Structure formats: structure tokens, C-alpha cells
Backbone as XML, in Angstrom:
<?xml version="1.0"?>
<chain id="A" units="angstrom">
  <residue number="1" name="MET">
    <atom name="N" x="-0.181" y="54.832" z="68.452"/>
    <atom name="CA" x="-0.790" y="54.833" z="69.761"/>
    <atom name="C" x="-2.093" y="54.042" z="69.704"/>
  </residue>
  <residue number="2" name="ILE">
    <atom name="N" x="-2.286" y="53.139" z="70.653"/>
    <atom name="CA" x="-3.530" y="52.382" z="70.758"/>
    <atom name="C" x="-4.522" y="53.216" z="71.550"/>
  </residue>
  <residue number="3" name="THR">
    <atom name="N" x="-5.702" y="53.467" z="70.958"/>
    <atom name="CA" x="-6.697" y="54.284" z="71.650"/>
    <atom name="C" x="-7.794" y="53.442" z="72.284"/>
  </residue>
  <residue number="4" name="SER">
    <atom name="N" x="-8.002" y="52.212" z="71.808"/>
    <atom name="CA" x="-8.987" y="51.336" z="72.442"/>
    <atom name="C" x="-8.792" y="49.906" z="71.964"/>
  </residue>
  <residue number="5" name="LEU">
    <atom name="N" x="-9.254" y="48.973" z="72.777"/>
    <atom name="CA" x="-9.210" y="47.556" z="72.452"/>
    <atom name="C" x="-10.581" y="46.960" z="72.713"/>
  </residue>
  <residue number="6" name="ILE">
    <atom name="N" x="-10.915" y="45.876" z="72.004"/>
    <atom name="CA" x="-12.179" y="45.182" z="72.226"/>
    <atom name="C" x="-11.885" y="43.885" z="72.981"/>
  </residue>
  <residue number="7" name="THR">
    <atom name="N" x="-12.683" y="43.606" z="74.004"/>
    <atom name="CA" x="-12.562" y="42.389" z="74.788"/>
    <atom name="C" x="-13.967" y="41.896" z="75.118"/>
  </residue>
  <residue number="8" name="THR">
    <atom name="N" x="-14.074" y="40.716" z="75.694"/>
    <atom name="CA" x="-15.377" y="40.174" z="76.071"/>
    <atom name="C" x="-15.416" y="39.922" z="77.568"/>
  </residue>
  <residue number="9" name="ALA">
    <atom name="N" x="-16.522" y="40.310" z="78.188"/>
    <atom name="CA" x="-16.750" y="40.047" z="79.610"/>
    <atom name="C" x="-17.989" y="39.173" z="79.727"/>
  </residue>
  <residue number="10" name="SER">
    <atom name="N" x="-17.959" y="38.231" z="80.652"/>
    <atom name="CA" x="-19.139" y="37.397" z="80.880"/>
    <atom name="C" x="-19.316" y="37.193" z="82.372"/>
  </residue>
  <residue number="11" name="GLY">
    <atom name="N" x="-20.555" y="37.003" z="82.770"/>
    <atom name="CA" x="-20.835" y="36.766" z="84.179"/>
    <atom name="C" x="-22.299" y="36.971" z="84.481"/>
  </residue>
  <residue number="12" name="GLU">
    <atom name="N" x="-22.607" y="37.008" z="85.775"/>
    <atom name="CA" x="-23.972" y="37.204" z="86.256"/>
    <atom name="C" x="-24.158" y="38.664" z="86.637"/>
  </residue>
  <residue number="13" name="VAL">
    <atom name="N" x="-25.270" y="39.244" z="86.220"/>
    <atom name="CA" x="-25.578" y="40.633" z="86.565"/>
    <atom name="C" x="-25.908" y="40.687" z="88.056"/>
  </residue>
  <residue number="14" name="THR">
    <atom name="N" x="-25.127" y="41.480" z="88.813"/>
    <atom name="CA" x="-25.355" y="41.600" z="90.256"/>
    <atom name="C" x="-25.859" y="42.979" z="90.649"/>
  </residue>
  <residue number="15" name="GLU">
    <atom name="N" x="-25.725" y="43.952" z="89.739"/>
    <atom name="CA" x="-26.214" y="45.302" z="90.027"/>
    <atom name="C" x="-26.510" y="46.013" z="88.713"/>
  </residue>
  <residue number="16" name="ILE">
    <atom name="N" x="-27.594" y="46.795" z="88.720"/>
    <atom name="CA" x="-27.962" y="47.623" z="87.576"/>
    <atom name="C" x="-28.166" y="49.028" z="88.104"/>
  </residue>
  <residue number="17" name="SER">
    <atom name="N" x="-27.428" y="49.988" z="87.541"/>
    <atom name="CA" x="-27.528" y="51.372" z="87.991"/>
    <atom name="C" x="-27.424" y="52.281" z="86.780"/>
  </residue>
  <residue number="18" name="ASP">
    <atom name="N" x="-28.443" y="53.110" z="86.561"/>
    <atom name="CA" x="-28.495" y="53.957" z="85.369"/>
    <atom name="C" x="-28.260" y="53.081" z="84.143"/>
  </residue>
  <residue number="19" name="ARG">
    <atom name="N" x="-27.187" y="53.328" z="83.410"/>
    <atom name="CA" x="-26.871" y="52.530" z="82.215"/>
    <atom name="C" x="-25.626" y="51.673" z="82.444"/>
  </residue>
  <residue number="20" name="THR">
    <atom name="N" x="-25.374" y="51.261" z="83.685"/>
    <atom name="CA" x="-24.228" y="50.396" z="83.950"/>
    <atom name="C" x="-24.691" y="49.048" z="84.484"/>
  </residue>
  <residue number="21" name="LEU">
    <atom name="N" x="-23.943" y="48.019" z="84.112"/>
    <atom name="CA" x="-24.165" y="46.671" z="84.622"/>
    <atom name="C" x="-22.930" y="46.254" z="85.399"/>
  </residue>
  <residue number="22" name="THR">
    <atom name="N" x="-23.129" y="45.690" z="86.577"/>
    <atom name="CA" x="-22.029" y="45.100" z="87.326"/>
    <atom name="C" x="-22.165" y="43.594" z="87.200"/>
  </residue>
  <residue number="23" name="LEU">
    <atom name="N" x="-21.088" y="42.956" z="86.742"/>
    <atom name="CA" x="-21.060" y="41.510" z="86.551"/>
    <atom name="C" x="-20.196" y="40.873" z="87.618"/>
  </residue>
  <residue number="24" name="SER">
    <atom name="N" x="-20.542" y="39.650" z="87.989"/>
    <atom name="CA" x="-19.751" y="38.883" z="88.935"/>
    <atom name="C" x="-19.492" y="37.505" z="88.341"/>
  </residue>
  <residue number="25" name="LYS">
    <atom name="N" x="-18.249" y="37.048" z="88.495"/>
    <atom name="CA" x="-17.897" y="35.699" z="88.032"/>
    <atom name="C" x="-16.689" y="35.234" z="88.832"/>
  </residue>
  <residue number="26" name="GLU">
    <atom name="N" x="-16.824" y="34.086" z="89.466"/>
    <atom name="CA" x="-15.733" y="33.472" z="90.226"/>
    <atom name="C" x="-15.139" y="34.445" z="91.244"/>
  </residue>
  <residue number="27" name="GLY">
    <atom name="N" x="-15.985" y="35.243" z="91.899"/>
    <atom name="CA" x="-15.531" y="36.153" z="92.943"/>
    <atom name="C" x="-15.051" y="37.506" z="92.463"/>
  </residue>
  <residue number="28" name="ASP">
    <atom name="N" x="-14.904" y="37.688" z="91.159"/>
    <atom name="CA" x="-14.484" y="38.979" z="90.608"/>
    <atom name="C" x="-15.709" y="39.767" z="90.166"/>
  </residue>
  <residue number="29" name="THR">
    <atom name="N" x="-15.619" y="41.104" z="90.240"/>
    <atom name="CA" x="-16.701" y="41.953" z="89.741"/>
    <atom name="C" x="-16.141" y="42.946" z="88.738"/>
  </residue>
  <residue number="30" name="LEU">
    <atom name="N" x="-17.015" y="43.384" z="87.843"/>
    <atom name="CA" x="-16.640" y="44.305" z="86.781"/>
    <atom name="C" x="-17.854" y="45.158" z="86.457"/>
  </residue>
  <residue number="31" name="THR">
    <atom name="N" x="-17.667" y="46.470" z="86.345"/>
    <atom name="CA" x="-18.763" y="47.376" z="86.009"/>
    <atom name="C" x="-18.554" y="47.907" z="84.603"/>
  </residue>
  <residue number="32" name="ILE">
    <atom name="N" x="-19.618" y="47.848" z="83.789"/>
    <atom name="CA" x="-19.527" y="48.202" z="82.374"/>
    <atom name="C" x="-20.642" y="49.177" z="82.022"/>
  </residue>
  <residue number="33" name="LEU">
    <atom name="N" x="-20.279" y="50.278" z="81.376"/>
    <atom name="CA" x="-21.253" y="51.248" z="80.878"/>
    <atom name="C" x="-21.876" y="50.706" z="79.596"/>
  </residue>
  <residue number="34" name="ILE">
    <atom name="N" x="-23.204" y="50.775" z="79.506"/>
    <atom name="CA" x="-23.920" y="50.353" z="78.302"/>
    <atom name="C" x="-24.567" y="51.601" z="77.707"/>
  </residue>
  <residue number="35" name="LYS">
    <atom name="N" x="-24.047" y="52.072" z="76.572"/>
    <atom name="CA" x="-24.570" y="53.290" z="75.953"/>
    <atom name="C" x="-25.968" y="53.062" z="75.389"/>
  </residue>
  <residue number="36" name="GLU">
    <atom name="N" x="-26.682" y="54.169" z="75.159"/>
    <atom name="CA" x="-28.055" y="54.119" z="74.641"/>
    <atom name="C" x="-28.152" y="53.368" z="73.311"/>
  </residue>
  <residue number="37" name="ASP">
    <atom name="N" x="-27.139" y="53.493" z="72.450"/>
    <atom name="CA" x="-27.210" y="52.878" z="71.121"/>
    <atom name="C" x="-26.584" y="51.483" z="71.055"/>
  </residue>
  <residue number="38" name="THR">
    <atom name="N" x="-26.225" y="50.918" z="72.211"/>
    <atom name="CA" x="-25.634" y="49.586" z="72.241"/>
    <atom name="C" x="-26.701" y="48.530" z="71.945"/>
  </residue>
  <residue number="39" name="PRO">
    <atom name="N" x="-26.478" y="47.655" z="70.949"/>
    <atom name="CA" x="-27.461" y="46.597" z="70.686"/>
    <atom name="C" x="-27.463" y="45.574" z="71.825"/>
  </residue>
  <residue number="40" name="ILE">
    <atom name="N" x="-28.671" y="45.199" z="72.263"/>
    <atom name="CA" x="-28.836" y="44.230" z="73.345"/>
    <atom name="C" x="-29.741" y="43.121" z="72.821"/>
  </residue>
  <residue number="41" name="TYR">
    <atom name="N" x="-29.280" y="41.875" z="72.971"/>
    <atom name="CA" x="-30.023" y="40.727" z="72.455"/>
    <atom name="C" x="-30.278" y="39.704" z="73.552"/>
  </residue>
  <residue number="42" name="GLN">
    <atom name="N" x="-31.378" y="38.985" z="73.417"/>
    <atom name="CA" x="-31.710" y="37.843" z="74.269"/>
    <atom name="C" x="-31.521" y="36.598" z="73.422"/>
  </residue>
  <residue number="43" name="GLU">
    <atom name="N" x="-30.691" y="35.668" z="73.891"/>
    <atom name="CA" x="-30.517" y="34.405" z="73.181"/>
    <atom name="C" x="-31.772" y="33.569" z="73.376"/>
  </residue>
  <residue number="44" name="ILE">
    <atom name="N" x="-32.238" y="32.937" z="72.300"/>
    <atom name="CA" x="-33.473" y="32.158" z="72.337"/>
    <atom name="C" x="-33.140" y="30.691" z="72.096"/>
  </residue>
  <residue number="45" name="PRO">
    <atom name="N" x="-33.580" y="29.798" z="72.988"/>
    <atom name="CA" x="-33.368" y="28.364" z="72.743"/>
    <atom name="C" x="-34.052" y="27.937" z="71.443"/>
  </residue>
  <residue number="46" name="SER">
    <atom name="N" x="-33.519" y="26.930" z="70.779"/>
    <atom name="CA" x="-33.977" y="26.528" z="69.445"/>
    <atom name="C" x="-35.460" y="26.211" z="69.359"/>
  </residue>
  <residue number="47" name="GLU">
    <atom name="N" x="-36.039" y="25.602" z="70.359"/>
    <atom name="CA" x="-37.435" y="25.197" z="70.254"/>
    <atom name="C" x="-38.407" y="26.371" z="70.220"/>
  </residue>
  <residue number="48" name="GLU">
    <atom name="N" x="-37.939" y="27.583" z="70.455"/>
    <atom name="CA" x="-38.811" y="28.746" z="70.468"/>
    <atom name="C" x="-38.801" y="29.528" z="69.157"/>
  </residue>
  <residue number="49" name="ILE">
    <atom name="N" x="-38.071" y="29.079" z="68.146"/>
    <atom name="CA" x="-37.958" y="29.838" z="66.906"/>
    <atom name="C" x="-38.902" y="29.260" z="65.860"/>
  </residue>
  <residue number="50" name="GLU">
    <atom name="N" x="-40.127" y="29.702" z="65.856"/>
    <atom name="CA" x="-41.135" y="29.370" z="64.848"/>
    <atom name="C" x="-41.240" y="27.880" z="64.548"/>
  </residue>
  <residue number="51" name="GLY">
    <atom name="N" x="-40.970" y="27.038" z="65.534"/>
    <atom name="CA" x="-41.119" y="25.606" z="65.357"/>
    <atom name="C" x="-40.110" y="24.957" z="64.437"/>
  </residue>
  <residue number="52" name="VAL">
    <atom name="N" x="-39.153" y="25.712" z="63.920"/>
    <atom name="CA" x="-38.134" y="25.179" z="63.020"/>
    <atom name="C" x="-36.885" y="24.872" z="63.840"/>
  </residue>
  <residue number="53" name="PRO">
    <atom name="N" x="-36.332" y="23.643" z="63.730"/>
    <atom name="CA" x="-35.118" y="23.325" z="64.484"/>
    <atom name="C" x="-33.964" y="24.250" z="64.083"/>
  </residue>
  <residue number="54" name="THR">
    <atom name="N" x="-33.538" y="25.056" z="65.018"/>
    <atom name="CA" x="-32.463" y="26.013" z="64.798"/>
    <atom name="C" x="-31.563" y="25.967" z="66.020"/>
  </residue>
  <residue number="55" name="PRO">
    <atom name="N" x="-30.235" y="25.936" z="65.840"/>
    <atom name="CA" x="-29.354" y="25.817" z="67.005"/>
    <atom name="C" x="-29.612" y="26.905" z="68.056"/>
  </residue>
  <residue number="56" name="VAL">
    <atom name="N" x="-29.529" y="28.150" z="67.664"/>
    <atom name="CA" x="-29.730" y="29.260" z="68.594"/>
    <atom name="C" x="-30.187" y="30.466" z="67.800"/>
  </residue>
  <residue number="57" name="GLY">
    <atom name="N" x="-31.086" y="31.223" z="68.377"/>
    <atom name="CA" x="-31.524" y="32.463" z="67.759"/>
    <atom name="C" x="-31.374" y="33.590" z="68.754"/>
  </residue>
  <residue number="58" name="LYS">
    <atom name="N" x="-31.726" y="34.784" z="68.324"/>
    <atom name="CA" x="-31.668" y="35.923" z="69.229"/>
    <atom name="C" x="-32.725" y="36.932" z="68.821"/>
  </residue>
  <residue number="59" name="LYS">
    <atom name="N" x="-33.162" y="37.707" z="69.811"/>
    <atom name="CA" x="-34.086" y="38.803" z="69.535"/>
    <atom name="C" x="-33.571" y="40.032" z="70.264"/>
  </residue>
  <residue number="60" name="GLU">
    <atom name="N" x="-33.806" y="41.195" z="69.674"/>
    <atom name="CA" x="-33.351" y="42.427" z="70.298"/>
    <atom name="C" x="-34.282" y="42.780" z="71.452"/>
  </residue>
  <residue number="61" name="ILE">
    <atom name="N" x="-33.696" y="43.209" z="72.578"/>
    <atom name="CA" x="-34.468" y="43.618" z="73.743"/>
    <atom name="C" x="-33.982" y="44.987" z="74.209"/>
  </residue>
  <residue number="62" name="GLU">
    <atom name="N" x="-34.688" y="45.562" z="75.156"/>
    <atom name="CA" x="-34.329" y="46.861" z="75.723"/>
    <atom name="C" x="-33.456" y="46.674" z="76.965"/>
  </residue>
  <residue number="63" name="PHE">
    <atom name="N" x="-32.667" y="47.694" z="77.302"/>
    <atom name="CA" x="-31.818" y="47.656" z="78.489"/>
    <atom name="C" x="-32.646" y="47.327" z="79.732"/>
  </residue>
  <residue number="64" name="GLY">
    <atom name="N" x="-33.835" y="47.907" z="79.843"/>
    <atom name="CA" x="-34.693" y="47.707" z="81.004"/>
    <atom name="C" x="-35.170" y="46.277" z="81.200"/>
  </residue>
  <residue number="65" name="GLU">
    <atom name="N" x="-35.001" y="45.423" z="80.192"/>
    <atom name="CA" x="-35.408" y="44.023" z="80.304"/>
    <atom name="C" x="-34.332" y="43.153" z="80.954"/>
  </residue>
  <residue number="66" name="ILE">
    <atom name="N" x="-33.130" y="43.694" z="81.121"/>
    <atom name="CA" x="-32.060" y="42.961" z="81.795"/>
    <atom name="C" x="-32.360" y="42.966" z="83.290"/>
  </residue>
  <residue number="67" name="LYS">
    <atom name="N" x="-32.198" y="41.788" z="83.937"/>
    <atom name="CA" x="-32.513" y="41.660" z="85.351"/>
    <atom name="C" x="-31.297" y="41.174" z="86.134"/>
  </residue>
  <residue number="68" name="ILE">
    <atom name="N" x="-31.278" y="41.520" z="87.422"/>
    <atom name="CA" x="-30.257" y="40.968" z="88.308"/>
    <atom name="C" x="-30.409" y="39.450" z="88.295"/>
  </residue>
  <residue number="69" name="GLY">
    <atom name="N" x="-29.293" y="38.761" z="88.178"/>
    <atom name="CA" x="-29.294" y="37.303" z="88.084"/>
    <atom name="C" x="-29.136" y="36.793" z="86.666"/>
  </residue>
  <residue number="70" name="ASP">
    <atom name="N" x="-29.379" y="37.656" z="85.662"/>
    <atom name="CA" x="-29.183" y="37.249" z="84.271"/>
    <atom name="C" x="-27.711" y="36.951" z="84.014"/>
  </residue>
  <residue number="71" name="LYS">
    <atom name="N" x="-27.471" y="35.946" z="83.187"/>
    <atom name="CA" x="-26.118" y="35.652" z="82.708"/>
    <atom name="C" x="-25.949" y="36.378" z="81.378"/>
  </residue>
  <residue number="72" name="VAL">
    <atom name="N" x="-24.820" y="37.073" z="81.200"/>
    <atom name="CA" x="-24.606" y="37.863" z="79.990"/>
    <atom name="C" x="-23.189" y="37.695" z="79.458"/>
  </residue>
  <residue number="73" name="ASN">
    <atom name="N" x="-23.051" y="37.918" z="78.159"/>
    <atom name="CA" x="-21.762" y="38.105" z="77.496"/>
    <atom name="C" x="-21.795" y="39.509" z="76.917"/>
  </residue>
  <residue number="74" name="ILE">
    <atom name="N" x="-20.766" y="40.296" z="77.185"/>
    <atom name="CA" x="-20.722" y="41.673" z="76.706"/>
    <atom name="C" x="-19.414" y="41.904" z="75.964"/>
  </residue>
  <residue number="75" name="SER">
    <atom name="N" x="-19.512" y="42.309" z="74.697"/>
    <atom name="CA" x="-18.331" y="42.768" z="73.970"/>
    <atom name="C" x="-18.076" y="44.187" z="74.451"/>
  </residue>
  <residue number="76" name="CYS">
    <atom name="N" x="-16.855" y="44.444" z="74.906"/>
    <atom name="CA" x="-16.530" y="45.727" z="75.534"/>
    <atom name="C" x="-15.370" y="46.407" z="74.829"/>
  </residue>
  <residue number="77" name="GLN">
    <atom name="N" x="-15.444" y="47.714" z="74.816"/>
    <atom name="CA" x="-14.328" y="48.517" z="74.341"/>
    <atom name="C" x="-13.583" y="49.005" z="75.573"/>
  </residue>
  <residue number="78" name="LEU">
    <atom name="N" x="-12.287" y="48.705" z="75.634"/>
    <atom name="CA" x="-11.445" y="49.180" z="76.722"/>
    <atom name="C" x="-11.006" y="50.592" z="76.383"/>
  </residue>
  <residue number="79" name="LYS">
    <atom name="N" x="-11.463" y="51.552" z="77.175"/>
    <atom name="CA" x="-11.173" y="52.957" z="76.914"/>
    <atom name="C" x="-9.777" y="53.311" z="77.435"/>
  </residue>
  <residue number="80" name="VAL">
    <atom name="N" x="-9.245" y="54.409" z="76.951"/>
    <atom name="CA" x="-7.910" y="54.862" z="77.335"/>
    <atom name="C" x="-7.805" y="55.052" z="78.847"/>
  </residue>
  <residue number="81" name="ASP">
    <atom name="N" x="-8.901" y="55.494" z="79.485"/>
    <atom name="CA" x="-8.875" y="55.731" z="80.933"/>
    <atom name="C" x="-9.024" y="54.447" z="81.754"/>
  </residue>
  <residue number="82" name="GLY">
    <atom name="N" x="-9.113" y="53.288" z="81.087"/>
    <atom name="CA" x="-9.219" y="52.017" z="81.782"/>
    <atom name="C" x="-10.644" y="51.542" z="82.009"/>
  </residue>
  <residue number="83" name="SER">
    <atom name="N" x="-11.634" y="52.370" z="81.692"/>
    <atom name="CA" x="-13.031" y="51.968" z="81.867"/>
    <atom name="C" x="-13.468" y="51.078" z="80.702"/>
  </residue>
  <residue number="84" name="LEU">
    <atom name="N" x="-14.562" y="50.363" z="80.915"/>
    <atom name="CA" x="-15.113" y="49.499" z="79.879"/>
    <atom name="C" x="-16.455" y="50.035" z="79.423"/>
  </residue>
  <residue number="85" name="GLU">
    <atom name="N" x="-16.679" y="49.995" z="78.108"/>
    <atom name="CA" x="-17.940" y="50.434" z="77.518"/>
    <atom name="C" x="-18.467" y="49.294" z="76.659"/>
  </residue>
  <residue number="86" name="GLY">
    <atom name="N" x="-19.681" y="48.839" z="76.955"/>
    <atom name="CA" x="-20.274" y="47.741" z="76.200"/>
    <atom name="C" x="-20.622" y="48.167" z="74.787"/>
  </residue>
  <residue number="87" name="VAL">
    <atom name="N" x="-20.265" y="47.341" z="73.812"/>
    <atom name="CA" x="-20.606" y="47.631" z="72.417"/>
    <atom name="C" x="-21.617" y="46.622" z="71.871"/>
  </residue>
  <residue number="88" name="ASP">
    <atom name="N" x="-21.854" y="45.526" z="72.610"/>
    <atom name="CA" x="-22.821" y="44.505" z="72.218"/>
    <atom name="C" x="-23.106" y="43.658" z="73.456"/>
  </residue>
  <residue number="89" name="VAL">
    <atom name="N" x="-24.382" y="43.424" z="73.749"/>
    <atom name="CA" x="-24.767" y="42.651" z="74.933"/>
    <atom name="C" x="-25.618" y="41.464" z="74.498"/>
  </residue>
  <residue number="90" name="MET">
    <atom name="N" x="-25.297" y="40.275" z="75.013"/>
    <atom name="CA" x="-26.102" y="39.081" z="74.783"/>
    <atom name="C" x="-26.526" y="38.526" z="76.139"/>
  </residue>
  <residue number="91" name="VAL">
    <atom name="N" x="-27.848" y="38.491" z="76.376"/>
    <atom name="CA" x="-28.395" y="37.899" z="77.596"/>
    <atom name="C" x="-28.626" y="36.421" z="77.301"/>
  </residue>
  <residue number="92" name="LEU">
    <atom name="N" x="-28.039" y="35.565" z="78.115"/>
    <atom name="CA" x="-28.097" y="34.123" z="77.886"/>
    <atom name="C" x="-29.329" y="33.519" z="78.554"/>
  </residue>
  <residue number="93" name="PRO">
    <atom name="N" x="-29.821" y="32.389" z="78.021"/>
    <atom name="CA" x="-31.007" y="31.757" z="78.629"/>
    <atom name="C" x="-30.681" y="31.125" z="79.977"/>
  </residue>
</chain>
């Protein structure tokens, strides 16, 4: 029996409520629960990483730093009941 699957969701944050993010992309919307222990990162453009040319970096941020309009990629666990739970969040520049 399959109890969960991992998938990726991406889009623009259109709503933030408690610990859930609603994403929109190409007219579709998706709501994802982000647990307290879910790692959340902000992607950093290369020129901001200590002056050393680096393709892309990331820094850990808090859930409260995510804003409506942010573009995100979220690794999600598909639960048995059909809901999605974020297991890793990347806020894109």
C-alpha cells in the first residue's frame, strides 16, 4: 500500500493563512500546509554571496518572511487524504 508520494509544486503565493500557502500558476490554485519544522530557504543571486562568483546560494528564512507575490518551489508530500504537506520550501528571487 502506498501511504504517501513526494511531488513538487511551483507558483506565485496568492494567499497566506496560518501555516498554509495558496499558490497560483496558469490559472490553477493549490493550497499547501507548511509544518512548523519544514525548512524554508530564500534563493540568493550569485553576486550576493560574499563577493565570490557562485551560481546560486540559499539562506534559511522563517515562514513569516514569505510574502504574497513571492514565487516559490515547494517539495510536497501527497497525503492519503489527498491533501498536500510541504516538506521543503524555496522562495525564488
